mmCIF file of the N, C-alpha and C atoms, coordinates in Angstrom:
data_MODEL
# 
_entry.id   MODEL 
# 
loop_
_atom_site.group_PDB 
_atom_site.id 
_atom_site.type_symbol 
_atom_site.label_atom_id 
_atom_site.label_alt_id 
_atom_site.label_comp_id 
_atom_site.label_asym_id 
_atom_site.label_entity_id 
_atom_site.label_seq_id 
_atom_site.pdbx_PDB_ins_code 
_atom_site.Cartn_x 
_atom_site.Cartn_y 
_atom_site.Cartn_z 
_atom_site.occupancy 
_atom_site.B_iso_or_equiv 
_atom_site.pdbx_formal_charge 
_atom_site.auth_seq_id 
_atom_site.auth_comp_id 
_atom_site.auth_asym_id 
_atom_site.auth_atom_id 
_atom_site.pdbx_PDB_model_num 
ATOM 1   N N  . MET A 1 1  ? 0.837   -0.991 -0.099 1.00 0.00 ? 1  MET A N  1 
ATOM 2   C CA . MET A 1 1  ? -0.218  0.067  0.069  1.00 0.00 ? 1  MET A CA 1 
ATOM 3   C C  . MET A 1 1  ? 0.668   1.169  0.145  1.00 0.00 ? 1  MET A C  1 
ATOM 4   N N  . SER A 1 2  ? 2.287   1.153  0.246  1.00 0.00 ? 2  SER A N  1 
ATOM 5   C CA . SER A 1 2  ? 2.948   2.263  0.304  1.00 0.00 ? 2  SER A CA 1 
ATOM 6   C C  . SER A 1 2  ? 3.434   3.034  -0.991 1.00 0.00 ? 2  SER A C  1 
ATOM 7   N N  . ASN A 1 3  ? 2.578   2.166  -2.179 1.00 0.00 ? 3  ASN A N  1 
ATOM 8   C CA . ASN A 1 3  ? 3.144   2.786  -3.541 1.00 0.00 ? 3  ASN A CA 1 
ATOM 9   C C  . ASN A 1 3  ? 1.602   3.463  -3.692 1.00 0.00 ? 3  ASN A C  1 
ATOM 10  N N  . ILE A 1 4  ? 0.662   3.504  -3.331 1.00 0.00 ? 4  ILE A N  1 
ATOM 11  C CA . ILE A 1 4  ? -0.325  4.266  -3.396 1.00 0.00 ? 4  ILE A CA 1 
ATOM 12  C C  . ILE A 1 4  ? -0.404  5.661  -2.706 1.00 0.00 ? 4  ILE A C  1 
ATOM 13  N N  . ASP A 1 5  ? -0.825  6.492  -4.042 1.00 0.00 ? 5  ASP A N  1 
ATOM 14  C CA . ASP A 1 5  ? -0.807  8.110  -3.617 1.00 0.00 ? 5  ASP A CA 1 
ATOM 15  C C  . ASP A 1 5  ? -1.833  8.450  -3.355 1.00 0.00 ? 5  ASP A C  1 
ATOM 16  N N  . PHE A 1 6  ? -1.955  8.950  -2.314 1.00 0.00 ? 6  PHE A N  1 
ATOM 17  C CA . PHE A 1 6  ? -3.303  9.645  -1.576 1.00 0.00 ? 6  PHE A CA 1 
ATOM 18  C C  . PHE A 1 6  ? -3.220  10.853 -1.476 1.00 0.00 ? 6  PHE A C  1 
ATOM 19  N N  . THR A 1 7  ? -2.813  12.001 -2.032 1.00 0.00 ? 7  THR A N  1 
ATOM 20  C CA . THR A 1 7  ? -2.484  13.089 -2.114 1.00 0.00 ? 7  THR A CA 1 
ATOM 21  C C  . THR A 1 7  ? -3.806  13.813 -1.979 1.00 0.00 ? 7  THR A C  1 
ATOM 22  N N  . THR A 1 8  ? -3.981  14.902 -1.733 1.00 0.00 ? 8  THR A N  1 
ATOM 23  C CA . THR A 1 8  ? -5.146  15.499 -1.622 1.00 0.00 ? 8  THR A CA 1 
ATOM 24  C C  . THR A 1 8  ? -4.892  16.901 -2.514 1.00 0.00 ? 8  THR A C  1 
ATOM 25  N N  . SER A 1 9  ? -5.822  17.425 -2.601 1.00 0.00 ? 9  SER A N  1 
ATOM 26  C CA . SER A 1 9  ? -5.847  18.691 -3.252 1.00 0.00 ? 9  SER A CA 1 
ATOM 27  C C  . SER A 1 9  ? -5.609  19.675 -2.426 1.00 0.00 ? 9  SER A C  1 
ATOM 28  N N  . ALA A 1 10 ? -5.026  21.080 -2.947 1.00 0.00 ? 10 ALA A N  1 
ATOM 29  C CA . ALA A 1 10 ? -5.079  22.013 -1.848 1.00 0.00 ? 10 ALA A CA 1 
ATOM 30  C C  . ALA A 1 10 ? -6.554  22.811 -2.222 1.00 0.00 ? 10 ALA A C  1 
ATOM 31  N N  . ASN A 1 11 ? -6.825  22.652 -3.025 1.00 0.00 ? 11 ASN A N  1 
ATOM 32  C CA . ASN A 1 11 ? -8.258  22.987 -3.662 1.00 0.00 ? 11 ASN A CA 1 
ATOM 33  C C  . ASN A 1 11 ? -9.166  22.798 -2.451 1.00 0.00 ? 11 ASN A C  1 
ATOM 34  N N  . PRO A 1 12 ? -10.239 24.131 -1.518 1.00 0.00 ? 12 PRO A N  1 
ATOM 35  C CA . PRO A 1 12 ? -10.981 23.653 -0.871 1.00 0.00 ? 12 PRO A CA 1 
ATOM 36  C C  . PRO A 1 12 ? -12.222 22.543 -1.144 1.00 0.00 ? 12 PRO A C  1 
ATOM 37  N N  . GLU A 1 13 ? -12.822 22.885 -2.049 1.00 0.00 ? 13 GLU A N  1 
ATOM 38  C CA . GLU A 1 13 ? -13.725 22.298 -2.780 1.00 0.00 ? 13 GLU A CA 1 
ATOM 39  C C  . GLU A 1 13 ? -13.787 20.424 -3.191 1.00 0.00 ? 13 GLU A C  1 
ATOM 40  N N  . ALA A 1 14 ? -12.400 20.490 -3.505 1.00 0.00 ? 14 ALA A N  1 
ATOM 41  C CA . ALA A 1 14 ? -11.694 19.309 -3.822 1.00 0.00 ? 14 ALA A CA 1 
ATOM 42  C C  . ALA A 1 14 ? -11.743 18.433 -2.637 1.00 0.00 ? 14 ALA A C  1 
ATOM 43  N N  . LEU A 1 15 ? -11.062 19.003 -1.321 1.00 0.00 ? 15 LEU A N  1 
ATOM 44  C CA . LEU A 1 15 ? -10.977 18.483 -0.163 1.00 0.00 ? 15 LEU A CA 1 
ATOM 45  C C  . LEU A 1 15 ? -12.096 18.189 0.561  1.00 0.00 ? 15 LEU A C  1 
ATOM 46  N N  . ALA A 1 16 ? -12.976 19.190 0.366  1.00 0.00 ? 16 ALA A N  1 
ATOM 47  C CA . ALA A 1 16 ? -14.559 18.938 0.780  1.00 0.00 ? 16 ALA A CA 1 
ATOM 48  C C  . ALA A 1 16 ? -15.199 17.756 0.522  1.00 0.00 ? 16 ALA A C  1 
ATOM 49  N N  . THR A 1 17 ? -15.145 17.528 -0.897 1.00 0.00 ? 17 THR A N  1 
ATOM 50  C CA . THR A 1 17 ? -15.764 16.298 -1.904 1.00 0.00 ? 17 THR A CA 1 
ATOM 51  C C  . THR A 1 17 ? -15.120 15.254 -1.289 1.00 0.00 ? 17 THR A C  1 
ATOM 52  N N  . GLU A 1 18 ? -13.853 15.153 -1.039 1.00 0.00 ? 18 GLU A N  1 
ATOM 53  C CA . GLU A 1 18 ? -13.010 13.969 -0.570 1.00 0.00 ? 18 GLU A CA 1 
ATOM 54  C C  . GLU A 1 18 ? -13.614 13.825 0.761  1.00 0.00 ? 18 GLU A C  1 
ATOM 55  N N  . VAL A 1 19 ? -13.750 14.858 1.557  1.00 0.00 ? 19 VAL A N  1 
ATOM 56  C CA . VAL A 1 19 ? -14.423 14.237 3.042  1.00 0.00 ? 19 VAL A CA 1 
ATOM 57  C C  . VAL A 1 19 ? -15.907 13.813 3.318  1.00 0.00 ? 19 VAL A C  1 
ATOM 58  N N  . ALA A 1 20 ? -16.774 14.706 2.233  1.00 0.00 ? 20 ALA A N  1 
ATOM 59  C CA . ALA A 1 20 ? -17.856 13.702 2.072  1.00 0.00 ? 20 ALA A CA 1 
ATOM 60  C C  . ALA A 1 20 ? -17.858 12.355 1.711  1.00 0.00 ? 20 ALA A C  1 
ATOM 61  N N  . CYS A 1 21 ? -17.035 12.268 0.527  1.00 0.00 ? 21 CYS A N  1 
ATOM 62  C CA . CYS A 1 21 ? -16.659 10.618 0.006  1.00 0.00 ? 21 CYS A CA 1 
ATOM 63  C C  . CYS A 1 21 ? -15.985 9.922  1.115  1.00 0.00 ? 21 CYS A C  1 
ATOM 64  N N  . LEU A 1 22 ? -15.493 9.983  2.082  1.00 0.00 ? 22 LEU A N  1 
ATOM 65  C CA . LEU A 1 22 ? -14.803 9.540  3.450  1.00 0.00 ? 22 LEU A CA 1 
ATOM 66  C C  . LEU A 1 22 ? -16.063 8.967  4.196  1.00 0.00 ? 22 LEU A C  1 
ATOM 67  N N  . LYS A 1 23 ? -16.907 10.236 4.447  1.00 0.00 ? 23 LYS A N  1 
ATOM 68  C CA . LYS A 1 23 ? -18.242 10.000 5.416  1.00 0.00 ? 23 LYS A CA 1 
ATOM 69  C C  . LYS A 1 23 ? -19.253 8.803  4.630  1.00 0.00 ? 23 LYS A C  1 
ATOM 70  N N  . ALA A 1 24 ? -19.294 9.165  3.436  1.00 0.00 ? 24 ALA A N  1 
ATOM 71  C CA . ALA A 1 24 ? -20.252 8.024  2.421  1.00 0.00 ? 24 ALA A CA 1 
ATOM 72  C C  . ALA A 1 24 ? -19.491 6.617  2.765  1.00 0.00 ? 24 ALA A C  1 
ATOM 73  N N  . THR A 1 25 ? -18.355 6.469  2.507  1.00 0.00 ? 25 THR A N  1 
ATOM 74  C CA . THR A 1 25 ? -17.369 5.610  2.756  1.00 0.00 ? 25 THR A CA 1 
ATOM 75  C C  . THR A 1 25 ? -17.674 4.817  4.344  1.00 0.00 ? 25 THR A C  1 
ATOM 76  N N  . LEU A 1 26 ? -17.601 5.489  5.232  1.00 0.00 ? 26 LEU A N  1 
ATOM 77  C CA . LEU A 1 26 ? -17.366 5.006  6.499  1.00 0.00 ? 26 LEU A CA 1 
ATOM 78  C C  . LEU A 1 26 ? -19.001 4.367  6.398  1.00 0.00 ? 26 LEU A C  1 
ATOM 79  N N  . THR A 1 27 ? -19.901 5.272  6.254  1.00 0.00 ? 27 THR A N  1 
ATOM 80  C CA . THR A 1 27 ? -21.286 4.843  6.615  1.00 0.00 ? 27 THR A CA 1 
ATOM 81  C C  . THR A 1 27 ? -21.546 3.411  5.982  1.00 0.00 ? 27 THR A C  1 
ATOM 82  N N  . LEU A 1 28 ? -21.506 3.145  4.667  1.00 0.00 ? 28 LEU A N  1 
ATOM 83  C CA . LEU A 1 28 ? -21.411 2.116  4.014  1.00 0.00 ? 28 LEU A CA 1 
ATOM 84  C C  . LEU A 1 28 ? -20.676 0.903  4.877  1.00 0.00 ? 28 LEU A C  1 
ATOM 85  N N  . LEU A 1 29 ? -19.417 1.295  5.324  1.00 0.00 ? 29 LEU A N  1 
ATOM 86  C CA . LEU A 1 29 ? -18.610 0.177  5.719  1.00 0.00 ? 29 LEU A CA 1 
ATOM 87  C C  . LEU A 1 29 ? -19.408 -0.191 7.572  1.00 0.00 ? 29 LEU A C  1 
ATOM 88  N N  . LEU A 1 30 ? -20.154 0.339  8.009  1.00 0.00 ? 30 LEU A N  1 
ATOM 89  C CA . LEU A 1 30 ? -20.574 0.480  9.392  1.00 0.00 ? 30 LEU A CA 1 
ATOM 90  C C  . LEU A 1 30 ? -22.432 -0.615 8.920  1.00 0.00 ? 30 LEU A C  1 
ATOM 91  N N  . LYS A 1 31 ? -22.816 0.005  7.864  1.00 0.00 ? 31 LYS A N  1 
ATOM 92  C CA . LYS A 1 31 ? -23.812 -0.857 7.207  1.00 0.00 ? 31 LYS A CA 1 
ATOM 93  C C  . LYS A 1 31 ? -23.274 -2.086 7.236  1.00 0.00 ? 31 LYS A C  1 
ATOM 94  N N  . ALA A 1 32 ? -22.147 -2.535 6.551  1.00 0.00 ? 32 ALA A N  1 
ATOM 95  C CA . ALA A 1 32 ? -21.759 -3.881 6.165  1.00 0.00 ? 32 ALA A CA 1 
ATOM 96  C C  . ALA A 1 32 ? -21.199 -4.835 7.227  1.00 0.00 ? 32 ALA A C  1 
ATOM 97  N N  . ILE A 1 33 ? -21.057 -4.291 7.917  1.00 0.00 ? 33 ILE A N  1 
ATOM 98  C CA . ILE A 1 33 ? -20.494 -4.861 9.458  1.00 0.00 ? 33 ILE A CA 1 
ATOM 99  C C  . ILE A 1 33 ? -21.382 -5.134 10.212 1.00 0.00 ? 33 ILE A C  1 
ATOM 100 N N  . GLY A 1 34 ? -22.821 -4.923 10.242 1.00 0.00 ? 34 GLY A N  1 
ATOM 101 C CA . GLY A 1 34 ? -23.698 -5.120 11.109 1.00 0.00 ? 34 GLY A CA 1 
ATOM 102 C C  . GLY A 1 34 ? -24.226 -4.247 12.400 1.00 0.00 ? 34 GLY A C  1 
ATOM 103 N N  . GLN A 1 35 ? -25.109 -4.298 12.996 1.00 0.00 ? 35 GLN A N  1 
ATOM 104 C CA . GLN A 1 35 ? -25.611 -3.247 13.866 1.00 0.00 ? 35 GLN A CA 1 
ATOM 105 C C  . GLN A 1 35 ? -24.917 -3.291 15.015 1.00 0.00 ? 35 GLN A C  1 
ATOM 106 N N  . ALA A 1 36 ? -24.460 -4.631 15.708 1.00 0.00 ? 36 ALA A N  1 
ATOM 107 C CA . ALA A 1 36 ? -23.863 -4.534 17.126 1.00 0.00 ? 36 ALA A CA 1 
ATOM 108 C C  . ALA A 1 36 ? -22.459 -4.231 16.790 1.00 0.00 ? 36 ALA A C  1 
ATOM 109 N N  . ASP A 1 37 ? -21.729 -4.510 15.765 1.00 0.00 ? 37 ASP A N  1 
ATOM 110 C CA . ASP A 1 37 ? -20.347 -3.833 15.884 1.00 0.00 ? 37 ASP A CA 1 
ATOM 111 C C  . ASP A 1 37 ? -20.443 -2.431 15.127 1.00 0.00 ? 37 ASP A C  1 
ATOM 112 N N  . ALA A 1 38 ? -21.035 -2.026 14.324 1.00 0.00 ? 38 ALA A N  1 
ATOM 113 C CA . ALA A 1 38 ? -21.337 -0.755 14.215 1.00 0.00 ? 38 ALA A CA 1 
ATOM 114 C C  . ALA A 1 38 ? -21.833 0.270  15.331 1.00 0.00 ? 38 ALA A C  1 
ATOM 115 N N  . GLY A 1 39 ? -22.342 -0.199 15.957 1.00 0.00 ? 39 GLY A N  1 
ATOM 116 C CA . GLY A 1 39 ? -22.493 0.570  17.245 1.00 0.00 ? 39 GLY A CA 1 
ATOM 117 C C  . GLY A 1 39 ? -21.584 0.982  18.446 1.00 0.00 ? 39 GLY A C  1 
ATOM 118 N N  . LYS A 1 40 ? -20.652 0.074  18.324 1.00 0.00 ? 40 LYS A N  1 
ATOM 119 C CA . LYS A 1 40 ? -19.582 -0.053 19.419 1.00 0.00 ? 40 LYS A CA 1 
ATOM 120 C C  . LYS A 1 40 ? -18.503 0.992  18.335 1.00 0.00 ? 40 LYS A C  1 
ATOM 121 N N  . VAL A 1 41 ? -18.410 0.727  17.023 1.00 0.00 ? 41 VAL A N  1 
ATOM 122 C CA . VAL A 1 41 ? -17.799 1.659  16.304 1.00 0.00 ? 41 VAL A CA 1 
ATOM 123 C C  . VAL A 1 41 ? -18.210 3.256  16.784 1.00 0.00 ? 41 VAL A C  1 
ATOM 124 N N  . ILE A 1 42 ? -19.259 3.607  16.265 1.00 0.00 ? 42 ILE A N  1 
ATOM 125 C CA . ILE A 1 42 ? -20.058 4.856  16.651 1.00 0.00 ? 42 ILE A CA 1 
ATOM 126 C C  . ILE A 1 42 ? -19.768 5.002  17.963 1.00 0.00 ? 42 ILE A C  1 
ATOM 127 N N  . ILE A 1 43 ? -19.653 4.533  19.316 1.00 0.00 ? 43 ILE A N  1 
ATOM 128 C CA . ILE A 1 43 ? -19.462 4.584  20.462 1.00 0.00 ? 43 ILE A CA 1 
ATOM 129 C C  . ILE A 1 43 ? -17.749 5.273  20.657 1.00 0.00 ? 43 ILE A C  1 
ATOM 130 N N  . ASN A 1 44 ? -17.170 4.389  20.017 1.00 0.00 ? 44 ASN A N  1 
ATOM 131 C CA . ASN A 1 44 ? -15.716 4.830  20.225 1.00 0.00 ? 44 ASN A CA 1 
ATOM 132 C C  . ASN A 1 44 ? -15.570 6.026  19.537 1.00 0.00 ? 44 ASN A C  1 
ATOM 133 N N  . LEU A 1 45 ? -16.050 6.452  18.652 1.00 0.00 ? 45 LEU A N  1 
ATOM 134 C CA . LEU A 1 45 ? -15.851 7.678  17.654 1.00 0.00 ? 45 LEU A CA 1 
ATOM 135 C C  . LEU A 1 45 ? -16.544 8.666  18.830 1.00 0.00 ? 45 LEU A C  1 
ATOM 136 N N  . GLU A 1 46 ? -17.590 8.708  19.419 1.00 0.00 ? 46 GLU A N  1 
ATOM 137 C CA . GLU A 1 46 ? -17.893 9.514  20.288 1.00 0.00 ? 46 GLU A CA 1 
ATOM 138 C C  . GLU A 1 46 ? -17.328 9.694  21.444 1.00 0.00 ? 46 GLU A C  1 
ATOM 139 N N  . ARG A 1 47 ? -16.155 8.713  21.863 1.00 0.00 ? 47 ARG A N  1 
ATOM 140 C CA . ARG A 1 47 ? -15.511 8.983  23.176 1.00 0.00 ? 47 ARG A CA 1 
ATOM 141 C C  . ARG A 1 47 ? -14.366 9.699  22.556 1.00 0.00 ? 47 ARG A C  1 
ATOM 142 N N  . PHE A 1 48 ? -13.856 9.551  21.621 1.00 0.00 ? 48 PHE A N  1 
ATOM 143 C CA . PHE A 1 48 ? -12.634 9.982  21.009 1.00 0.00 ? 48 PHE A CA 1 
ATOM 144 C C  . PHE A 1 48 ? -13.200 11.314 20.608 1.00 0.00 ? 48 PHE A C  1 
ATOM 145 N N  . ALA A 1 49 ? -14.276 11.676 20.164 1.00 0.00 ? 49 ALA A N  1 
ATOM 146 C CA . ALA A 1 49 ? -14.178 13.110 20.062 1.00 0.00 ? 49 ALA A CA 1 
ATOM 147 C C  . ALA A 1 49 ? -14.637 13.813 21.348 1.00 0.00 ? 49 ALA A C  1 
ATOM 148 N N  . ALA A 1 50 ? -15.044 13.263 22.287 1.00 0.00 ? 50 ALA A N  1 
ATOM 149 C CA . ALA A 1 50 ? -14.954 13.898 24.122 1.00 0.00 ? 50 ALA A CA 1 
ATOM 150 C C  . ALA A 1 50 ? -13.796 14.176 24.391 1.00 0.00 ? 50 ALA A C  1 
ATOM 151 N N  . GLN A 1 51 ? -12.303 13.434 23.657 1.00 0.00 ? 51 GLN A N  1 
ATOM 152 C CA . GLN A 1 51 ? -11.353 13.651 24.281 1.00 0.00 ? 51 GLN A CA 1 
ATOM 153 C C  . GLN A 1 51 ? -10.520 14.810 23.768 1.00 0.00 ? 51 GLN A C  1 
ATOM 154 N N  . ILE A 1 52 ? -11.409 15.505 22.594 1.00 0.00 ? 52 ILE A N  1 
ATOM 155 C CA . ILE A 1 52 ? -10.254 16.463 21.638 1.00 0.00 ? 52 ILE A CA 1 
ATOM 156 C C  . ILE A 1 52 ? -10.708 17.648 22.516 1.00 0.00 ? 52 ILE A C  1 
ATOM 157 N N  . ASP A 1 53 ? -9.167  18.100 22.746 1.00 0.00 ? 53 ASP A N  1 
ATOM 158 C CA . ASP A 1 53 ? -8.794  19.157 23.490 1.00 0.00 ? 53 ASP A CA 1 
ATOM 159 C C  . ASP A 1 53 ? -9.242  20.518 22.680 1.00 0.00 ? 53 ASP A C  1 
ATOM 160 N N  . ASP A 1 54 ? -9.154  20.834 21.901 1.00 0.00 ? 54 ASP A N  1 
ATOM 161 C CA . ASP A 1 54 ? -9.677  22.144 20.907 1.00 0.00 ? 54 ASP A CA 1 
ATOM 162 C C  . ASP A 1 54 ? -10.896 21.894 20.553 1.00 0.00 ? 54 ASP A C  1 
ATOM 163 N N  . PRO A 1 55 ? -12.082 22.784 21.006 1.00 0.00 ? 55 PRO A N  1 
ATOM 164 C CA . PRO A 1 55 ? -13.327 22.864 20.921 1.00 0.00 ? 55 PRO A CA 1 
ATOM 165 C C  . PRO A 1 55 ? -14.005 22.846 19.326 1.00 0.00 ? 55 PRO A C  1 
ATOM 166 N N  . ALA A 1 56 ? -13.406 23.476 18.733 1.00 0.00 ? 56 ALA A N  1 
ATOM 167 C CA . ALA A 1 56 ? -13.735 24.151 17.318 1.00 0.00 ? 56 ALA A CA 1 
ATOM 168 C C  . ALA A 1 56 ? -13.351 22.618 16.634 1.00 0.00 ? 56 ALA A C  1 
ATOM 169 N N  . GLN A 1 57 ? -12.362 21.995 17.036 1.00 0.00 ? 57 GLN A N  1 
ATOM 170 C CA . GLN A 1 57 ? -12.000 20.543 16.231 1.00 0.00 ? 57 GLN A CA 1 
ATOM 171 C C  . GLN A 1 57 ? -13.173 19.605 16.758 1.00 0.00 ? 57 GLN A C  1 
ATOM 172 N N  . ALA A 1 58 ? -12.951 19.449 17.772 1.00 0.00 ? 58 ALA A N  1 
ATOM 173 C CA . ALA A 1 58 ? -14.454 18.672 18.619 1.00 0.00 ? 58 ALA A CA 1 
ATOM 174 C C  . ALA A 1 58 ? -15.409 18.734 17.959 1.00 0.00 ? 58 ALA A C  1 
ATOM 175 N N  . GLU A 1 59 ? -15.855 20.081 18.079 1.00 0.00 ? 59 GLU A N  1 
ATOM 176 C CA . GLU A 1 59 ? -17.238 20.337 17.401 1.00 0.00 ? 59 GLU A CA 1 
ATOM 177 C C  . GLU A 1 59 ? -17.499 19.780 15.684 1.00 0.00 ? 59 GLU A C  1 
ATOM 178 N N  . ILE A 1 60 ? -16.350 19.926 14.995 1.00 0.00 ? 60 ILE A N  1 
ATOM 179 C CA . ILE A 1 60 ? -16.407 19.384 13.847 1.00 0.00 ? 60 ILE A CA 1 
ATOM 180 C C  . ILE A 1 60 ? -16.562 17.919 13.739 1.00 0.00 ? 60 ILE A C  1 
ATOM 181 N N  . PHE A 1 61 ? -15.866 17.390 14.579 1.00 0.00 ? 61 PHE A N  1 
ATOM 182 C CA . PHE A 1 61 ? -15.875 16.126 14.916 1.00 0.00 ? 61 PHE A CA 1 
ATOM 183 C C  . PHE A 1 61 ? -17.070 15.402 14.962 1.00 0.00 ? 61 PHE A C  1 
ATOM 184 N N  . LYS A 1 62 ? -17.753 16.286 16.071 1.00 0.00 ? 62 LYS A N  1 
ATOM 185 C CA . LYS A 1 62 ? -19.041 15.481 16.652 1.00 0.00 ? 62 LYS A CA 1 
ATOM 186 C C  . LYS A 1 62 ? -20.147 15.820 15.505 1.00 0.00 ? 62 LYS A C  1 
ATOM 187 N N  . ASN A 1 63 ? -20.010 16.937 14.578 1.00 0.00 ? 63 ASN A N  1 
ATOM 188 C CA . ASN A 1 63 ? -21.083 17.325 13.911 1.00 0.00 ? 63 ASN A CA 1 
ATOM 189 C C  . ASN A 1 63 ? -20.679 15.724 12.351 1.00 0.00 ? 63 ASN A C  1 
ATOM 190 N N  . SER A 1 64 ? -19.703 15.741 12.212 1.00 0.00 ? 64 SER A N  1 
ATOM 191 C CA . SER A 1 64 ? -19.219 14.498 11.138 1.00 0.00 ? 64 SER A CA 1 
ATOM 192 C C  . SER A 1 64 ? -19.682 13.457 11.805 1.00 0.00 ? 64 SER A C  1 
ATOM 193 N N  . ILE A 1 65 ? -19.732 13.021 13.273 1.00 0.00 ? 65 ILE A N  1 
ATOM 194 C CA . ILE A 1 65 ? -20.375 11.708 13.616 1.00 0.00 ? 65 ILE A CA 1 
ATOM 195 C C  . ILE A 1 65 ? -22.000 11.700 13.199 1.00 0.00 ? 65 ILE A C  1 
ATOM 196 N N  . LEU A 1 66 ? -22.446 12.952 13.888 1.00 0.00 ? 66 LEU A N  1 
ATOM 197 C CA . LEU A 1 66 ? -23.646 13.179 13.715 1.00 0.00 ? 66 LEU A CA 1 
ATOM 198 C C  . LEU A 1 66 ? -24.272 12.861 12.236 1.00 0.00 ? 66 LEU A C  1 
ATOM 199 N N  . GLN A 1 67 ? -23.685 13.294 11.193 1.00 0.00 ? 67 GLN A N  1 
ATOM 200 C CA . GLN A 1 67 ? -24.205 12.964 10.175 1.00 0.00 ? 67 GLN A CA 1 
ATOM 201 C C  . GLN A 1 67 ? -23.944 11.398 9.543  1.00 0.00 ? 67 GLN A C  1 
ATOM 202 N N  . ILE A 1 68 ? -23.012 10.853 10.351 1.00 0.00 ? 68 ILE A N  1 
ATOM 203 C CA . ILE A 1 68 ? -22.627 9.799  9.425  1.00 0.00 ? 68 ILE A CA 1 
ATOM 204 C C  . ILE A 1 68 ? -23.782 8.890  10.610 1.00 0.00 ? 68 ILE A C  1 
ATOM 205 N N  . LYS A 1 69 ? -24.183 8.980  11.624 1.00 0.00 ? 69 LYS A N  1 
ATOM 206 C CA . LYS A 1 69 ? -25.219 8.014  12.317 1.00 0.00 ? 69 LYS A CA 1 
ATOM 207 C C  . LYS A 1 69 ? -26.465 8.587  11.690 1.00 0.00 ? 69 LYS A C  1 
ATOM 208 N N  . HIS A 1 70 ? -26.732 9.586  11.248 1.00 0.00 ? 70 HIS A N  1 
ATOM 209 C CA . HIS A 1 70 ? -28.077 9.960  10.699 1.00 0.00 ? 70 HIS A CA 1 
ATOM 210 C C  . HIS A 1 70 ? -28.018 9.020  9.370  1.00 0.00 ? 70 HIS A C  1 
ATOM 211 N N  . ALA A 1 71 ? -26.969 8.758  8.446  1.00 0.00 ? 71 ALA A N  1 
ATOM 212 C CA . ALA A 1 71 ? -27.138 8.424  6.798  1.00 0.00 ? 71 ALA A CA 1 
ATOM 213 C C  . ALA A 1 71 ? -27.040 6.926  7.258  1.00 0.00 ? 71 ALA A C  1 
ATOM 214 N N  . TYR A 1 72 ? -26.529 6.314  8.213  1.00 0.00 ? 72 TYR A N  1 
ATOM 215 C CA . TYR A 1 72 ? -26.438 4.557  8.775  1.00 0.00 ? 72 TYR A CA 1 
ATOM 216 C C  . TYR A 1 72 ? -27.792 4.477  9.127  1.00 0.00 ? 72 TYR A C  1 
ATOM 217 N N  . ARG A 1 73 ? -28.687 5.373  10.013 1.00 0.00 ? 73 ARG A N  1 
ATOM 218 C CA . ARG A 1 73 ? -30.261 4.848  10.381 1.00 0.00 ? 73 ARG A CA 1 
ATOM 219 C C  . ARG A 1 73 ? -30.697 4.720  9.152  1.00 0.00 ? 73 ARG A C  1 
ATOM 220 N N  . GLN A 1 74 ? -30.530 5.390  8.010  1.00 0.00 ? 74 GLN A N  1 
ATOM 221 C CA . GLN A 1 74 ? -31.491 5.439  6.932  1.00 0.00 ? 74 GLN A CA 1 
ATOM 222 C C  . GLN A 1 74 ? -31.481 3.894  6.250  1.00 0.00 ? 74 GLN A C  1 
# 
């Protein structure tokens, strides 16, 4: 995997699209692993968000988790 190039564009719009793609990918992965395991992953993500020192970064992380949870429940 070290030969794969995962560079991200400096363009904020391209970066935003990549983040949205990652959120969708995570949601689909959670749906694939089953309800019990997905619940554990979400709980661990919420615990991690609670430990973030920077309030602005923590809020962004929490909002992302909420978006993923909402998409997962659909």
